[in-house]
PDB file of N, CA, C and O in Angstrom:
ATOM      1  N   MET A   1      12.826   3.345   2.813  1.00  0.00           N
ATOM      2  CA  MET A   1      12.846   2.285   1.826  1.00  0.00           C
ATOM      3  C   MET A   1      11.883   2.646   0.715  1.00  0.00           C
ATOM      4  O   MET A   1      10.740   3.015   0.986  1.00  0.00           O
ATOM      5  N   ASN A   2      12.310   2.549  -0.504  1.00  0.00           N
ATOM      6  CA  ASN A   2      11.439   2.847  -1.634  1.00  0.00           C
ATOM      7  C   ASN A   2      10.500   1.680  -1.890  1.00  0.00           C
ATOM      8  O   ASN A   2      10.916   0.522  -1.926  1.00  0.00           O
ATOM      9  N   ILE A   3       9.229   2.008  -2.066  1.00  0.00           N
ATOM     10  CA  ILE A   3       8.259   0.975  -2.432  1.00  0.00           C
ATOM     11  C   ILE A   3       7.709   1.218  -3.824  1.00  0.00           C
ATOM     12  O   ILE A   3       6.892   0.445  -4.324  1.00  0.00           O
ATOM     13  N   ALA A   4       8.161   2.298  -4.449  1.00  0.00           N
ATOM     14  CA  ALA A   4       7.699   2.635  -5.799  1.00  0.00           C
ATOM     15  C   ALA A   4       8.765   3.472  -6.482  1.00  0.00           C
ATOM     16  O   ALA A   4       9.654   4.007  -5.818  1.00  0.00           O
ATOM     17  N   PRO A   5       8.688   3.591  -7.802  1.00  0.00           N
ATOM     18  CA  PRO A   5       9.664   4.415  -8.517  1.00  0.00           C
ATOM     19  C   PRO A   5       9.556   5.887  -8.131  1.00  0.00           C
ATOM     20  O   PRO A   5       8.509   6.347  -7.675  1.00  0.00           O
ATOM     21  N   ALA A   6      10.647   6.614  -8.319  1.00  0.00           N
ATOM     22  CA  ALA A   6      10.640   8.060  -8.062  1.00  0.00           C
ATOM     23  C   ALA A   6       9.729   8.742  -9.072  1.00  0.00           C
ATOM     24  O   ALA A   6       9.612   8.279 -10.207  1.00  0.00           O
ATOM     25  N   PRO A   7       9.077   9.844  -8.675  1.00  0.00           N
ATOM     26  CA  PRO A   7       8.207  10.545  -9.624  1.00  0.00           C
ATOM     27  C   PRO A   7       9.016  11.151 -10.761  1.00  0.00           C
ATOM     28  O   PRO A   7      10.213  11.392 -10.605  1.00  0.00           O
ATOM     29  N   PRO A   8       8.374  11.403 -11.911  1.00  0.00           N
ATOM     30  CA  PRO A   8       9.074  12.032 -13.032  1.00  0.00           C
ATOM     31  C   PRO A   8       9.455  13.477 -12.682  1.00  0.00           C
ATOM     32  O   PRO A   8       9.003  14.020 -11.674  1.00  0.00           O
ATOM     33  N   ALA A   9      10.275  14.078 -13.513  1.00  0.00           N
ATOM     34  CA  ALA A   9      10.721  15.455 -13.284  1.00  0.00           C
ATOM     35  C   ALA A   9       9.540  16.425 -13.231  1.00  0.00           C
ATOM     36  O   ALA A   9       9.545  17.367 -12.438  1.00  0.00           O
ATOM     37  N   HIS A  10       8.537  16.201 -14.066  1.00  0.00           N
ATOM     38  CA  HIS A  10       7.349  17.062 -14.089  1.00  0.00           C
ATOM     39  C   HIS A  10       6.124  16.202 -13.816  1.00  0.00           C
ATOM     40  O   HIS A  10       5.846  15.241 -14.533  1.00  0.00           O
ATOM     41  N   TYR A  11       5.400  16.567 -12.767  1.00  0.00           N
ATOM     42  CA  TYR A  11       4.186  15.819 -12.442  1.00  0.00           C
ATOM     43  C   TYR A  11       3.149  16.751 -11.834  1.00  0.00           C
ATOM     44  O   TYR A  11       3.468  17.843 -11.366  1.00  0.00           O
ATOM     45  N   VAL A  12       1.911  16.299 -11.850  1.00  0.00           N
ATOM     46  CA  VAL A  12       0.789  17.047 -11.301  1.00  0.00           C
ATOM     47  C   VAL A  12       0.297  16.306 -10.062  1.00  0.00           C
ATOM     48  O   VAL A  12       0.042  15.102 -10.110  1.00  0.00           O
ATOM     49  N   VAL A  13       0.165  17.029  -8.958  1.00  0.00           N
ATOM     50  CA  VAL A  13      -0.320  16.418  -7.726  1.00  0.00           C
ATOM     51  C   VAL A  13      -1.809  16.126  -7.880  1.00  0.00           C
ATOM     52  O   VAL A  13      -2.580  17.006  -8.262  1.00  0.00           O
ATOM     53  N   ALA A  14      -2.209  14.906  -7.587  1.00  0.00           N
ATOM     54  CA  ALA A  14      -3.616  14.510  -7.685  1.00  0.00           C
ATOM     55  C   ALA A  14      -4.280  14.763  -6.332  1.00  0.00           C
ATOM     56  O   ALA A  14      -4.625  15.903  -6.019  1.00  0.00           O
ATOM     57  N   ARG A  15      -4.455  13.755  -5.561  1.00  0.00           N
ATOM     58  CA  ARG A  15      -5.021  13.888  -4.219  1.00  0.00           C
ATOM     59  C   ARG A  15      -4.474  12.775  -3.356  1.00  0.00           C
ATOM     60  O   ARG A  15      -3.798  11.873  -3.852  1.00  0.00           O
ATOM     61  N   GLU A  16      -4.761  12.833  -2.065  1.00  0.00           N
ATOM     62  CA  GLU A  16      -4.251  11.816  -1.152  1.00  0.00           C
ATOM     63  C   GLU A  16      -4.979  10.499  -1.387  1.00  0.00           C
ATOM     64  O   GLU A  16      -6.181  10.465  -1.650  1.00  0.00           O
ATOM     65  N   GLY A  17      -4.226   9.434  -1.286  1.00  0.00           N
ATOM     66  CA  GLY A  17      -4.807   8.102  -1.440  1.00  0.00           C
ATOM     67  C   GLY A  17      -4.408   7.212  -0.285  1.00  0.00           C
ATOM     68  O   GLY A  17      -3.322   7.346   0.279  1.00  0.00           O
ATOM     69  N   GLU A  18      -5.298   6.301   0.058  1.00  0.00           N
ATOM     70  CA  GLU A  18      -5.040   5.346   1.136  1.00  0.00           C
ATOM     71  C   GLU A  18      -5.414   3.965   0.657  1.00  0.00           C
ATOM     72  O   GLU A  18      -6.360   3.793  -0.111  1.00  0.00           O
ATOM     73  N   GLY A  19      -4.659   2.975   1.119  1.00  0.00           N
ATOM     74  CA  GLY A  19      -4.952   1.591   0.780  1.00  0.00           C
ATOM     75  C   GLY A  19      -4.590   0.684   1.936  1.00  0.00           C
ATOM     76  O   GLY A  19      -3.726   1.009   2.751  1.00  0.00           O
ATOM     77  N   SER A  20      -5.251  -0.447   2.000  1.00  0.00           N
ATOM     78  CA  SER A  20      -5.006  -1.411   3.065  1.00  0.00           C
ATOM     79  C   SER A  20      -5.201  -2.810   2.506  1.00  0.00           C
ATOM     80  O   SER A  20      -6.099  -3.046   1.698  1.00  0.00           O
ATOM     81  N   ALA A  21      -4.358  -3.731   2.940  1.00  0.00           N
ATOM     82  CA  ALA A  21      -4.492  -5.124   2.523  1.00  0.00           C
ATOM     83  C   ALA A  21      -3.998  -6.018   3.654  1.00  0.00           C
ATOM     84  O   ALA A  21      -3.097  -5.649   4.408  1.00  0.00           O
ATOM     85  N   CYS A  22      -4.594  -7.188   3.759  1.00  0.00           N
ATOM     86  CA  CYS A  22      -4.255  -8.117   4.838  1.00  0.00           C
ATOM     87  C   CYS A  22      -3.965  -9.505   4.297  1.00  0.00           C
ATOM     88  O   CYS A  22      -4.355  -9.855   3.183  1.00  0.00           O
ATOM     89  N   GLY A  23      -3.286 -10.270   5.097  1.00  0.00           N
ATOM     90  CA  GLY A  23      -3.025 -11.669   4.825  1.00  0.00           C
ATOM     91  C   GLY A  23      -3.044 -12.405   6.162  1.00  0.00           C
ATOM     92  O   GLY A  23      -3.034 -11.777   7.221  1.00  0.00           O
ATOM     93  N   ALA A  24      -3.071 -13.702   6.114  1.00  0.00           N
ATOM     94  CA  ALA A  24      -3.157 -14.484   7.354  1.00  0.00           C
ATOM     95  C   ALA A  24      -2.113 -15.593   7.364  1.00  0.00           C
ATOM     96  O   ALA A  24      -1.738 -16.134   6.324  1.00  0.00           O
ATOM     97  N   ILE A  25      -1.661 -15.909   8.559  1.00  0.00           N
ATOM     98  CA  ILE A  25      -0.823 -17.083   8.787  1.00  0.00           C
ATOM     99  C   ILE A  25      -1.629 -17.995   9.700  1.00  0.00           C
ATOM    100  O   ILE A  25      -1.862 -17.685  10.869  1.00  0.00           O
ATOM    101  N   ILE A  26      -2.046 -19.118   9.148  1.00  0.00           N
ATOM    102  CA  ILE A  26      -2.864 -20.075   9.893  1.00  0.00           C
ATOM    103  C   ILE A  26      -2.128 -21.408   9.929  1.00  0.00           C
ATOM    104  O   ILE A  26      -1.833 -22.005   8.894  1.00  0.00           O
ATOM    105  N   TRP A  27      -1.845 -21.852  11.132  1.00  0.00           N
ATOM    106  CA  TRP A  27      -1.121 -23.104  11.311  1.00  0.00           C
ATOM    107  C   TRP A  27       0.151 -23.132  10.466  1.00  0.00           C
ATOM    108  O   TRP A  27       0.437 -24.128   9.802  1.00  0.00           O
ATOM    109  N   LEU A  28       0.911 -22.041  10.492  1.00  0.00           N
ATOM    110  CA  LEU A  28       2.191 -21.884   9.778  1.00  0.00           C
ATOM    111  C   LEU A  28       2.059 -21.865   8.261  1.00  0.00           C
ATOM    112  O   LEU A  28       3.065 -21.994   7.564  1.00  0.00           O
ATOM    113  N   ILE A  29       0.862 -21.709   7.733  1.00  0.00           N
ATOM    114  CA  ILE A  29       0.639 -21.593   6.295  1.00  0.00           C
ATOM    115  C   ILE A  29       0.209 -20.152   6.012  1.00  0.00           C
ATOM    116  O   ILE A  29      -0.748 -19.653   6.604  1.00  0.00           O
ATOM    117  N   ALA A  30       0.934 -19.486   5.091  1.00  0.00           N
ATOM    118  CA  ALA A  30       0.668 -18.079   4.779  1.00  0.00           C
ATOM    119  C   ALA A  30      -0.342 -17.960   3.638  1.00  0.00           C
ATOM    120  O   ALA A  30      -0.247 -18.659   2.629  1.00  0.00           O
ATOM    121  N   PHE A  31      -1.302 -17.068   3.817  1.00  0.00           N
ATOM    122  CA  PHE A  31      -2.321 -16.776   2.809  1.00  0.00           C
ATOM    123  C   PHE A  31      -2.310 -15.275   2.534  1.00  0.00           C
ATOM    124  O   PHE A  31      -2.792 -14.500   3.359  1.00  0.00           O
ATOM    125  N   GLY A  32      -1.767 -14.847   1.383  1.00  0.00           N
ATOM    126  CA  GLY A  32      -1.791 -13.445   0.989  1.00  0.00           C
ATOM    127  C   GLY A  32      -0.876 -12.532   1.778  1.00  0.00           C
ATOM    128  O   GLY A  32      -1.003 -11.311   1.682  1.00  0.00           O
ATOM    129  N   VAL A  33       0.038 -13.082   2.550  1.00  0.00           N
ATOM    130  CA  VAL A  33       0.913 -12.257   3.386  1.00  0.00           C
ATOM    131  C   VAL A  33       1.956 -11.526   2.548  1.00  0.00           C
ATOM    132  O   VAL A  33       2.182 -10.332   2.747  1.00  0.00           O
ATOM    133  N   ASN A  34       2.588 -12.225   1.621  1.00  0.00           N
ATOM    134  CA  ASN A  34       3.697 -11.639   0.864  1.00  0.00           C
ATOM    135  C   ASN A  34       3.269 -10.562  -0.114  1.00  0.00           C
ATOM    136  O   ASN A  34       4.090  -9.722  -0.483  1.00  0.00           O
ATOM    137  N   SER A  35       2.024 -10.551  -0.546  1.00  0.00           N
ATOM    138  CA  SER A  35       1.579  -9.572  -1.541  1.00  0.00           C
ATOM    139  C   SER A  35       0.806  -8.405  -0.926  1.00  0.00           C
ATOM    140  O   SER A  35       0.293  -7.562  -1.662  1.00  0.00           O
ATOM    141  N   ARG A  36       0.709  -8.336   0.385  1.00  0.00           N
ATOM    142  CA  ARG A  36      -0.157  -7.323   0.995  1.00  0.00           C
ATOM    143  C   ARG A  36       0.331  -5.897   0.765  1.00  0.00           C
ATOM    144  O   ARG A  36      -0.495  -4.997   0.615  1.00  0.00           O
ATOM    145  N   THR A  37       1.648  -5.654   0.729  1.00  0.00           N
ATOM    146  CA  THR A  37       2.149  -4.296   0.480  1.00  0.00           C
ATOM    147  C   THR A  37       1.810  -3.849  -0.932  1.00  0.00           C
ATOM    148  O   THR A  37       1.365  -2.720  -1.140  1.00  0.00           O
ATOM    149  N   GLU A  38       2.015  -4.722  -1.894  1.00  0.00           N
ATOM    150  CA  GLU A  38       1.695  -4.387  -3.287  1.00  0.00           C
ATOM    151  C   GLU A  38       0.200  -4.132  -3.461  1.00  0.00           C
ATOM    152  O   GLU A  38      -0.189  -3.190  -4.152  1.00  0.00           O
ATOM    153  N   ARG A  39      -0.642  -4.963  -2.841  1.00  0.00           N
ATOM    154  CA  ARG A  39      -2.094  -4.774  -2.956  1.00  0.00           C
ATOM    155  C   ARG A  39      -2.540  -3.481  -2.293  1.00  0.00           C
ATOM    156  O   ARG A  39      -3.417  -2.796  -2.820  1.00  0.00           O
ATOM    157  N   ALA A  40      -1.956  -3.128  -1.144  1.00  0.00           N
ATOM    158  CA  ALA A  40      -2.299  -1.878  -0.461  1.00  0.00           C
ATOM    159  C   ALA A  40      -1.869  -0.670  -1.295  1.00  0.00           C
ATOM    160  O   ALA A  40      -2.595   0.322  -1.370  1.00  0.00           O
ATOM    161  N   TYR A  41      -0.691  -0.749  -1.923  1.00  0.00           N
ATOM    162  CA  TYR A  41      -0.201   0.343  -2.763  1.00  0.00           C
ATOM    163  C   TYR A  41      -1.117   0.536  -3.977  1.00  0.00           C
ATOM    164  O   TYR A  41      -1.458   1.668  -4.320  1.00  0.00           O
ATOM    165  N   GLN A  42      -1.510  -0.549  -4.618  1.00  0.00           N
ATOM    166  CA  GLN A  42      -2.406  -0.451  -5.776  1.00  0.00           C
ATOM    167  C   GLN A  42      -3.754   0.155  -5.375  1.00  0.00           C
ATOM    168  O   GLN A  42      -4.324   0.950  -6.123  1.00  0.00           O
ATOM    169  N   GLN A  43      -4.257  -0.212  -4.213  1.00  0.00           N
ATOM    170  CA  GLN A  43      -5.524   0.352  -3.733  1.00  0.00           C
ATOM    171  C   GLN A  43      -5.364   1.855  -3.465  1.00  0.00           C
ATOM    172  O   GLN A  43      -6.269   2.632  -3.769  1.00  0.00           O
ATOM    173  N   ALA A  44      -4.231   2.269  -2.903  1.00  0.00           N
ATOM    174  CA  ALA A  44      -3.991   3.696  -2.658  1.00  0.00           C
ATOM    175  C   ALA A  44      -3.929   4.469  -3.976  1.00  0.00           C
ATOM    176  O   ALA A  44      -4.451   5.580  -4.069  1.00  0.00           O
ATOM    177  N   LEU A  45      -3.289   3.882  -4.998  1.00  0.00           N
ATOM    178  CA  LEU A  45      -3.250   4.532  -6.315  1.00  0.00           C
ATOM    179  C   LEU A  45      -4.652   4.704  -6.887  1.00  0.00           C
ATOM    180  O   LEU A  45      -4.983   5.765  -7.416  1.00  0.00           O
ATOM    181  N   GLU A  46      -5.470   3.671  -6.782  1.00  0.00           N
ATOM    182  CA  GLU A  46      -6.837   3.748  -7.294  1.00  0.00           C
ATOM    183  C   GLU A  46      -7.633   4.812  -6.554  1.00  0.00           C
ATOM    184  O   GLU A  46      -8.373   5.571  -7.179  1.00  0.00           O
ATOM    185  N   ASN A  47      -7.494   4.881  -5.234  1.00  0.00           N
ATOM    186  CA  ASN A  47      -8.232   5.873  -4.446  1.00  0.00           C
ATOM    187  C   ASN A  47      -7.794   7.300  -4.769  1.00  0.00           C
ATOM    188  O   ASN A  47      -8.603   8.226  -4.717  1.00  0.00           O
ATOM    189  N   ALA A  48      -6.512   7.478  -5.103  1.00  0.00           N
ATOM    190  CA  ALA A  48      -6.007   8.809  -5.440  1.00  0.00           C
ATOM    191  C   ALA A  48      -6.190   9.130  -6.916  1.00  0.00           C
ATOM    192  O   ALA A  48      -5.950  10.263  -7.333  1.00  0.00           O
ATOM    193  N   GLN A  49      -6.608   8.156  -7.710  1.00  0.00           N
ATOM    194  CA  GLN A  49      -6.712   8.306  -9.162  1.00  0.00           C
ATOM    195  C   GLN A  49      -5.383   8.835  -9.708  1.00  0.00           C
ATOM    196  O   GLN A  49      -5.336   9.840 -10.417  1.00  0.00           O
ATOM    197  N   ALA A  50      -4.300   8.123  -9.352  1.00  0.00           N
ATOM    198  CA  ALA A  50      -2.953   8.579  -9.665  1.00  0.00           C
ATOM    199  C   ALA A  50      -2.115   7.443 -10.251  1.00  0.00           C
ATOM    200  O   ALA A  50      -2.520   6.281 -10.253  1.00  0.00           O
ATOM    201  N   THR A  51      -0.931   7.818 -10.749  1.00  0.00           N
ATOM    202  CA  THR A  51       0.005   6.820 -11.277  1.00  0.00           C
ATOM    203  C   THR A  51       1.120   6.512 -10.297  1.00  0.00           C
ATOM    204  O   THR A  51       1.876   5.563 -10.502  1.00  0.00           O
ATOM    205  N   GLY A  52       1.237   7.301  -9.229  1.00  0.00           N
ATOM    206  CA  GLY A  52       2.256   7.062  -8.214  1.00  0.00           C
ATOM    207  C   GLY A  52       1.957   7.853  -6.958  1.00  0.00           C
ATOM    208  O   GLY A  52       1.053   8.689  -6.946  1.00  0.00           O
ATOM    209  N   LEU A  53       2.712   7.595  -5.899  1.00  0.00           N
ATOM    210  CA  LEU A  53       2.536   8.292  -4.625  1.00  0.00           C
ATOM    211  C   LEU A  53       3.845   8.925  -4.191  1.00  0.00           C
ATOM    212  O   LEU A  53       4.921   8.371  -4.415  1.00  0.00           O
ATOM    213  N   THR A  54       3.744  10.098  -3.564  1.00  0.00           N
ATOM    214  CA  THR A  54       4.879  10.719  -2.891  1.00  0.00           C
ATOM    215  C   THR A  54       4.500  10.869  -1.423  1.00  0.00           C
ATOM    216  O   THR A  54       3.336  10.705  -1.057  1.00  0.00           O
ATOM    217  N   GLU A  55       5.472  11.178  -0.596  1.00  0.00           N
ATOM    218  CA  GLU A  55       5.231  11.364   0.839  1.00  0.00           C
ATOM    219  C   GLU A  55       4.491  10.169   1.427  1.00  0.00           C
ATOM    220  O   GLU A  55       3.571  10.334   2.228  1.00  0.00           O
ATOM    221  N   SER A  56       4.885   8.991   1.036  1.00  0.00           N
ATOM    222  CA  SER A  56       4.182   7.768   1.447  1.00  0.00           C
ATOM    223  C   SER A  56       4.465   7.404   2.901  1.00  0.00           C
ATOM    224  O   SER A  56       5.566   7.614   3.410  1.00  0.00           O
ATOM    225  N   GLN A  57       3.461   6.864   3.546  1.00  0.00           N
ATOM    226  CA  GLN A  57       3.600   6.326   4.895  1.00  0.00           C
ATOM    227  C   GLN A  57       3.092   4.890   4.878  1.00  0.00           C
ATOM    228  O   GLN A  57       2.023   4.604   4.341  1.00  0.00           O
ATOM    229  N   VAL A  58       3.870   3.994   5.470  1.00  0.00           N
ATOM    230  CA  VAL A  58       3.513   2.575   5.519  1.00  0.00           C
ATOM    231  C   VAL A  58       3.425   2.159   6.978  1.00  0.00           C
ATOM    232  O   VAL A  58       4.333   2.421   7.767  1.00  0.00           O
ATOM    233  N   THR A  59       2.322   1.510   7.327  1.00  0.00           N
ATOM    234  CA  THR A  59       2.116   1.029   8.694  1.00  0.00           C
ATOM    235  C   THR A  59       1.713  -0.430   8.643  1.00  0.00           C
ATOM    236  O   THR A  59       0.839  -0.813   7.865  1.00  0.00           O
ATOM    237  N   ASP A  60       2.344  -1.240   9.467  1.00  0.00           N
ATOM    238  CA  ASP A  60       1.965  -2.647   9.591  1.00  0.00           C
ATOM    239  C   ASP A  60       1.270  -2.854  10.924  1.00  0.00           C
ATOM    240  O   ASP A  60       1.607  -2.211  11.918  1.00  0.00           O
ATOM    241  N   ARG A  61       0.310  -3.742  10.939  1.00  0.00           N
ATOM    242  CA  ARG A  61      -0.390  -4.107  12.174  1.00  0.00           C
ATOM    243  C   ARG A  61      -0.736  -5.576  12.096  1.00  0.00           C
ATOM    244  O   ARG A  61      -0.804  -6.146  11.007  1.00  0.00           O
ATOM    245  N   TRP A  62      -0.953  -6.191  13.239  1.00  0.00           N
ATOM    246  CA  TRP A  62      -1.299  -7.614  13.255  1.00  0.00           C
ATOM    247  C   TRP A  62      -2.293  -7.882  14.367  1.00  0.00           C
ATOM    248  O   TRP A  62      -2.391  -7.139  15.343  1.00  0.00           O
ATOM    249  N   TYR A  63      -3.021  -8.963  14.187  1.00  0.00           N
ATOM    250  CA  TYR A  63      -4.026  -9.388  15.163  1.00  0.00           C
ATOM    251  C   TYR A  63      -3.912 -10.899  15.358  1.00  0.00           C
ATOM    252  O   TYR A  63      -3.645 -11.638  14.410  1.00  0.00           O
ATOM    253  N   TYR A  64      -4.110 -11.338  16.565  1.00  0.00           N
ATOM    254  CA  TYR A  64      -4.184 -12.763  16.841  1.00  0.00           C
ATOM    255  C   TYR A  64      -5.619 -13.195  16.551  1.00  0.00           C
ATOM    256  O   TYR A  64      -6.558 -12.569  17.042  1.00  0.00           O
ATOM    257  N   ILE A  65      -5.805 -14.253  15.765  1.00  0.00           N
ATOM    258  CA  ILE A  65      -7.157 -14.667  15.363  1.00  0.00           C
ATOM    259  C   ILE A  65      -7.504 -16.084  15.843  1.00  0.00           C
ATOM    260  O   ILE A  65      -8.341 -16.755  15.240  1.00  0.00           O
ATOM    261  N   GLY A  66      -6.870 -16.528  16.910  1.00  0.00           N
ATOM    262  CA  GLY A  66      -7.228 -17.820  17.488  1.00  0.00           C
ATOM    263  C   GLY A  66      -6.457 -18.991  16.903  1.00  0.00           C
ATOM    264  O   GLY A  66      -5.850 -19.765  17.643  1.00  0.00           O
ATOM    265  N   ILE A  67      -6.474 -19.127  15.589  1.00  0.00           N
ATOM    266  CA  ILE A  67      -5.749 -20.233  14.948  1.00  0.00           C
ATOM    267  C   ILE A  67      -4.531 -19.721  14.175  1.00  0.00           C
ATOM    268  O   ILE A  67      -3.914 -20.467  13.414  1.00  0.00           O
ATOM    269  N   GLY A  68      -4.195 -18.461  14.370  1.00  0.00           N
ATOM    270  CA  GLY A  68      -3.058 -17.867  13.673  1.00  0.00           C
ATOM    271  C   GLY A  68      -3.033 -16.366  13.862  1.00  0.00           C
ATOM    272  O   GLY A  68      -3.513 -15.845  14.869  1.00  0.00           O
ATOM    273  N   GLU A  69      -2.468 -15.675  12.884  1.00  0.00           N
ATOM    274  CA  GLU A  69      -2.354 -14.221  12.939  1.00  0.00           C
ATOM    275  C   GLU A  69      -2.838 -13.592  11.640  1.00  0.00           C
ATOM    276  O   GLU A  69      -2.676 -14.163  10.561  1.00  0.00           O
ATOM    277  N   MET A  70      -3.434 -12.412  11.755  1.00  0.00           N
ATOM    278  CA  MET A  70      -3.826 -11.596  10.615  1.00  0.00           C
ATOM    279  C   MET A  70      -2.825 -10.449  10.542  1.00  0.00           C
ATOM    280  O   MET A  70      -2.670  -9.700  11.507  1.00  0.00           O
ATOM    281  N   LEU A  71      -2.148 -10.305   9.412  1.00  0.00           N
ATOM    282  CA  LEU A  71      -1.150  -9.263   9.207  1.00  0.00           C
ATOM    283  C   LEU A  71      -1.683  -8.276   8.169  1.00  0.00           C
ATOM    284  O   LEU A  71      -2.095  -8.680   7.081  1.00  0.00           O
ATOM    285  N   CYS A  72      -1.677  -6.990   8.503  1.00  0.00           N
ATOM    286  CA  CYS A  72      -2.225  -5.975   7.606  1.00  0.00           C
ATOM    287  C   CYS A  72      -1.204  -4.863   7.361  1.00  0.00           C
ATOM    288  O   CYS A  72      -0.389  -4.550   8.229  1.00  0.00           O
ATOM    289  N   THR A  73      -1.262  -4.278   6.173  1.00  0.00           N
ATOM    290  CA  THR A  73      -0.409  -3.157   5.804  1.00  0.00           C
ATOM    291  C   THR A  73      -1.288  -2.022   5.317  1.00  0.00           C
ATOM    292  O   THR A  73      -2.177  -2.227   4.491  1.00  0.00           O
ATOM    293  N   ASP A  74      -1.039  -0.823   5.830  1.00  0.00           N
ATOM    294  CA  ASP A  74      -1.751   0.386   5.420  1.00  0.00           C
ATOM    295  C   ASP A  74      -0.750   1.316   4.746  1.00  0.00           C
ATOM    296  O   ASP A  74       0.351   1.519   5.258  1.00  0.00           O
ATOM    297  N   ILE A  75      -1.127   1.889   3.590  1.00  0.00           N
ATOM    298  CA  ILE A  75      -0.274   2.824   2.862  1.00  0.00           C
ATOM    299  C   ILE A  75      -1.089   4.069   2.555  1.00  0.00           C
ATOM    300  O   ILE A  75      -2.242   3.981   2.133  1.00  0.00           O
ATOM    301  N   SER A  76      -0.477   5.235   2.771  1.00  0.00           N
ATOM    302  CA  SER A  76      -1.113   6.498   2.400  1.00  0.00           C
ATOM    303  C   SER A  76      -0.052   7.406   1.808  1.00  0.00           C
ATOM    304  O   SER A  76       1.135   7.258   2.101  1.00  0.00           O
ATOM    305  N   GLY A  77      -0.474   8.338   0.981  1.00  0.00           N
ATOM    306  CA  GLY A  77       0.451   9.291   0.379  1.00  0.00           C
ATOM    307  C   GLY A  77      -0.271  10.196  -0.590  1.00  0.00           C
ATOM    308  O   GLY A  77      -1.446   9.997  -0.901  1.00  0.00           O
ATOM    309  N   MET A  78       0.461  11.207  -1.068  1.00  0.00           N
ATOM    310  CA  MET A  78      -0.086  12.144  -2.050  1.00  0.00           C
ATOM    311  C   MET A  78       0.077  11.539  -3.442  1.00  0.00           C
ATOM    312  O   MET A  78       1.182  11.168  -3.841  1.00  0.00           O
ATOM    313  N   GLY A  79      -1.011  11.443  -4.165  1.00  0.00           N
ATOM    314  CA  GLY A  79      -0.971  10.892  -5.500  1.00  0.00           C
ATOM    315  C   GLY A  79      -0.469  11.906  -6.517  1.00  0.00           C
ATOM    316  O   GLY A  79      -0.623  13.114  -6.336  1.00  0.00           O
ATOM    317  N   TYR A  80       0.130  11.402  -7.582  1.00  0.00           N
ATOM    318  CA  TYR A  80       0.556  12.260  -8.671  1.00  0.00           C
ATOM    319  C   TYR A  80       0.306  11.581 -10.007  1.00  0.00           C
ATOM    320  O   TYR A  80       0.213  10.357 -10.101  1.00  0.00           O
ATOM    321  N   ARG A  81       0.201  12.413 -11.038  1.00  0.00           N
ATOM    322  CA  ARG A  81       0.113  11.951 -12.429  1.00  0.00           C
ATOM    323  C   ARG A  81       1.201  12.653 -13.227  1.00  0.00           C
ATOM    324  O   ARG A  81       1.608  13.767 -12.895  1.00  0.00           O
ATOM    325  N   SER A  82       1.659  12.009 -14.258  1.00  0.00           N
ATOM    326  CA  SER A  82       2.671  12.625 -15.113  1.00  0.00           C
ATOM    327  C   SER A  82       2.092  13.894 -15.725  1.00  0.00           C
ATOM    328  O   SER A  82       0.939  13.914 -16.155  1.00  0.00           O
ATOM    329  N   GLY A  83       2.892  14.947 -15.761  1.00  0.00           N
ATOM    330  CA  GLY A  83       2.429  16.226 -16.280  1.00  0.00           C
ATOM    331  C   GLY A  83       3.399  16.804 -17.286  1.00  0.00           C
ATOM    332  O   GLY A  83       4.453  16.228 -17.557  1.00  0.00           O
ATOM    333  N   GLN A  84       3.036  17.943 -17.832  1.00  0.00           N
ATOM    334  CA  GLN A  84       3.870  18.599 -18.848  1.00  0.00           C
ATOM    335  C   GLN A  84       4.845  19.535 -18.200  1.00  0.00           C
ATOM    336  O   GLN A  84       5.634  20.180 -18.890  1.00  0.00           O
TER     337      GLN A  84
END
Protein backbone atom coordinates (compact mmCIF):
# COMPACT_ATOMS: atom_id res chain seq x y z
CA MET A 1 0.00 0.00 0.00
CA ASN A 2 1.40 3.39 -0.91
CA ILE A 3 1.65 5.87 1.92
CA ALA A 4 3.49 8.52 -0.09
CA PRO A 5 4.00 9.59 -3.69
CA ALA A 6 6.46 7.71 -5.90
CA PRO A 7 9.94 9.25 -6.03
CA PRO A 8 10.85 11.44 -9.02
CA ALA A 9 12.78 9.99 -11.96
CA HIS A 10 16.03 11.49 -10.62
CA TYR A 11 16.68 11.65 -6.90
CA VAL A 12 19.54 11.58 -4.42
CA VAL A 13 19.48 9.08 -1.56
CA ALA A 14 19.72 10.89 1.78
CA ARG A 15 19.84 8.60 4.79
CA GLU A 16 17.55 6.26 6.69
CA GLY A 17 14.79 7.85 8.70
CA GLU A 18 12.52 6.53 11.42
CA GLY A 19 9.37 7.95 12.93
CA SER A 20 6.81 6.89 15.49
CA ALA A 21 3.46 8.30 16.59
CA CYS A 22 0.74 7.10 18.94
CA GLY A 23 -2.89 7.72 19.69
CA ALA A 24 -5.26 6.42 22.34
CA ILE A 25 -8.78 5.06 22.53
CA ILE A 26 -10.18 5.79 25.98
CA TRP A 27 -13.72 4.81 26.80
CA LEU A 28 -14.48 4.50 23.04
CA ILE A 29 -13.22 8.05 22.35
CA ALA A 30 -10.26 8.29 19.95
CA PHE A 31 -7.42 10.76 20.58
CA GLY A 32 -4.87 11.13 17.74
CA VAL A 33 -5.50 7.64 16.36
CA ASN A 34 -6.42 8.58 12.79
CA SER A 35 -3.42 10.86 12.21
CA ARG A 36 -0.70 8.64 13.68
CA THR A 37 0.55 7.28 10.31
CA GLU A 38 0.89 10.77 8.85
CA ARG A 39 2.67 12.05 11.98
CA ALA A 40 5.07 9.07 12.00
CA TYR A 41 5.85 9.60 8.29
CA GLN A 42 6.55 13.31 8.82
CA GLN A 43 8.86 12.48 11.73
CA ALA A 44 10.74 9.94 9.56
CA LEU A 45 11.18 12.59 6.84
CA GLU A 46 12.57 15.06 9.38
CA ASN A 47 14.98 12.47 10.80
CA ALA A 48 16.22 11.59 7.30
CA GLN A 49 16.36 15.26 6.24
CA ALA A 50 14.52 14.17 3.10
CA THR A 51 11.49 14.97 0.96
CA GLY A 52 10.30 11.37 0.68
CA LEU A 53 11.01 7.76 1.64
CA THR A 54 11.64 4.61 -0.37
CA GLU A 55 11.81 1.02 0.88
CA SER A 56 9.39 1.99 3.64
CA GLN A 57 8.36 -0.36 6.42
CA VAL A 58 5.27 0.27 8.54
CA THR A 59 4.62 -1.49 11.85
CA ASP A 60 1.61 -1.10 14.11
CA ARG A 61 1.60 -2.00 17.79
CA TRP A 62 -0.86 -1.53 20.63
CA TYR A 63 -0.90 -1.61 24.40
CA TYR A 64 -3.69 -1.98 26.91
CA ILE A 65 -3.54 1.03 29.28
CA GLY A 66 -6.22 0.16 31.84
CA ILE A 67 -8.93 2.54 30.64
CA GLY A 68 -8.40 1.90 26.93
CA GLU A 69 -5.74 1.16 24.35
CA MET A 70 -2.64 2.95 23.07
CA LEU A 71 -2.13 2.45 19.32
CA CYS A 72 1.27 3.25 17.79
CA THR A 73 2.68 3.27 14.26
CA ASP A 74 6.38 3.04 13.40
CA ILE A 75 7.70 3.97 9.92
CA SER A 76 11.23 3.57 8.60
CA GLY A 77 12.77 3.89 5.15
CA MET A 78 15.55 5.34 3.03
CA GLY A 79 15.15 9.07 2.59
CA TYR A 80 15.58 10.84 -0.73
CA ARG A 81 15.74 14.38 -2.09
CA SER A 82 14.99 15.53 -5.60
CA GLY A 83 18.17 15.55 -7.67
CA GLN A 84 19.45 16.51 -11.10
